[in-house]
N, C-alpha and C positions, 0 to 999 in steps of 0.2 A: 744100265750104267749111264747115268745122266750127269755125274759129277766129274767127268773126264776133263783134264786140262790139256788141250791141244797146243802144239807149238810148231812153227815152221823151221825149216833148216836154216842155219846161219848162212848158207850159200844162196838162199833166196833173197831177191831184192825186196825192198819194202812194199812195192806195189805189184809184185808179180804173183800170179796165181800158181799154186803148187799143191802138193799134198801136205797134210799136217799129221803129226804123230802124237799120241798120248801113251803114257805108261799104263800098263795093266799089271795086276799082281803076278800074272804068269805069262807076260808077253807084251804086246803093243797093239794099239788100235790106230788105223790109218783112215783119213777121210780127205775128200776133195775140198780145198779151201774156197773154191767158188760156190760150192753147194753143200755147206755143212749140215743143212736141214735134211739131207738125204741119208744121214747116218754114217756109220763107220764099219770098217772090216777089222775084226780082231784076228791077230796072229799069235799062235803059241810061241813061247820063248825060243824053242829050237828053230822054228821057221824064221822068226825075226832075226835071230843071231846069224843064221845062214845067209839071209838077205844082206845084212850089214857087212858081213865078211866079204861077200861077193862085190858089193858096192865099193867098199874100201880098196879092194884089190884092183878094181878098174881105175882108181884114182892115181895109182902109183905107176 
């Protein structure tokens, strides 16, 4: 998968290093913004959804 479009969280500052995420047909891919050449980790939809649910619950 070489045509992934990665994006940073809107909570990240312009010059801050963070993780980036790209949509996959059945989940999401995550990579380190400081070292994108090292590749990405794919997560199935169920795992990615559970992560987002947990992250959002920590914000409230």
